[in-house]
C-alpha positions as CSV (number, residue, x, y, z in Angstrom):
1,M,-28.0,-4.6,26.5
2,L,-25.9,-3.3,23.9
3,R,-27.3,0.0,23.7
4,N,-25.2,1.1,26.7
5,A,-21.9,-1.6,26.6
6,K,-19.3,-0.2,26.4
7,R,-17.8,-2.9,25.9
8,A,-18.1,-6.5,24.5
9,L,-16.5,-9.5,23.2
10,F,-18.6,-11.2,20.4
11,L,-18.2,-15.2,19.4
12,T,-18.2,-16.5,16.5
13,S,-17.6,-19.8,15.3
14,A,-18.0,-22.0,11.7
15,G,-21.3,-20.2,10.9
16,M,-20.3,-16.9,10.3
17,S,-18.7,-17.8,7.6
18,A,-20.9,-20.2,6.0
19,D,-22.7,-16.9,3.7
20,S,-19.0,-16.0,2.8
21,N,-19.4,-19.9,0.2
22,I,-17.1,-21.8,3.6
23,P,-18.1,-24.9,4.6
24,T,-18.5,-25.7,8.3
25,F,-17.0,-29.1,9.1
26,R,-19.7,-31.4,10.4
27,D,-23.1,-30.7,7.9
28,K,-24.5,-32.7,5.0
29,D,-21.8,-30.7,3.2
30,G,-18.9,-29.5,5.2
31,Y,-15.7,-30.0,5.3
32,W,-16.0,-33.0,7.4
33,Q,-17.4,-34.6,4.3
34,N,-16.0,-33.6,1.2
35,F,-12.3,-34.1,1.6
36,P,-12.3,-36.5,-1.5
37,P,-9.0,-38.5,0.3
38,F,-11.0,-39.3,2.7
39,R,-12.6,-41.9,1.1
40,A,-9.7,-43.0,-0.6
41,K,-7.8,-43.4,2.3
42,N,-11.1,-44.6,4.1
43,L,-10.1,-41.4,6.9
44,Q,-12.0,-39.4,9.0
45,A,-11.7,-36.0,8.5
46,Q,-11.1,-36.0,12.7
47,D,-8.4,-38.2,11.4
48,L,-6.5,-35.5,9.3
49,A,-7.1,-32.9,12.1
50,S,-4.9,-34.7,13.5
51,P,-1.1,-35.2,15.2
52,W,-1.6,-38.4,14.2
53,A,-2.4,-37.2,10.6
54,F,1.3,-35.6,11.3
55,R,3.1,-38.3,12.0
56,N,1.3,-41.1,9.5
57,E,-0.6,-39.1,6.6
58,L,1.4,-35.8,6.5
59,P,0.8,-35.7,2.8
60,H,-3.1,-36.0,3.3
61,A,-3.1,-33.7,6.7
62,W,-1.0,-31.0,4.8
63,A,-3.2,-30.8,1.5
64,F,-7.0,-30.7,3.7
65,Y,-5.0,-27.2,5.0
66,E,-4.0,-26.1,2.1
67,W,-7.4,-27.1,1.0
68,R,-9.3,-24.7,3.5
69,R,-6.6,-22.3,2.8
70,Q,-7.3,-21.8,-0.8
71,N,-10.7,-22.0,-0.5
72,A,-10.7,-18.9,2.5
73,D,-8.3,-17.4,-0.3
74,K,-10.8,-17.4,-3.0
75,N,-14.0,-16.1,-0.8
76,K,-14.8,-13.1,1.3
77,P,-15.8,-11.7,4.4
78,H,-19.4,-11.1,3.9
79,K,-21.2,-7.7,4.9
80,G,-21.8,-9.3,8.6
81,Y,-18.3,-9.0,9.1
82,D,-18.5,-5.4,8.4
83,I,-21.7,-4.8,10.7
84,I,-19.7,-6.3,13.7
85,N,-16.7,-3.8,12.5
86,K,-19.0,-0.9,12.4
87,W,-20.6,-1.3,14.7
88,M,-17.8,-1.5,17.4
89,K,-15.5,1.3,16.2
90,D,-19.5,3.6,16.4
91,H,-20.3,2.4,20.1
92,L,-17.1,0.8,22.3
93,E,-14.4,2.2,23.6
94,D,-13.3,-1.8,23.3
95,G,-14.3,-4.3,21.9
96,F,-13.7,-8.3,20.6
97,V,-13.8,-10.7,18.7
98,H,-13.0,-14.7,19.1
99,T,-13.6,-17.0,16.7
100,T,-13.2,-20.6,16.1
101,N,-13.4,-19.9,12.4
102,T,-9.3,-20.4,10.7
103,D,-10.3,-18.4,7.6
104,G,-9.4,-14.9,8.8
105,Y,-12.2,-13.2,7.9
106,H,-13.3,-10.9,11.3
107,L,-8.9,-9.3,9.8
108,R,-9.8,-9.8,6.4
109,S,-12.6,-7.2,7.1
110,G,-10.9,-5.2,9.0
């Protein structure tokens, strides 16, 4: 089906970046489990990824997002990102990537 396609939409989410050392959110080693202030303040990750946190736990809320940003900066997109980009350029008139990721790896990979 894709062989003759002129347009395609690629949908990606947390698993796409896992091979780039970006944790998913809900697995046993994910972001939801490993942010140190969660344990110290008896908070769940969902608590800090919410408007409530920016009203009531502002330093921890910003620290959570900064921790994730630094992790994305110190790692890099894996070859899968290049494969998608090359395939889109070589085979499609028009293509689009929609991702739930906030690491910027689709943009960084071209």
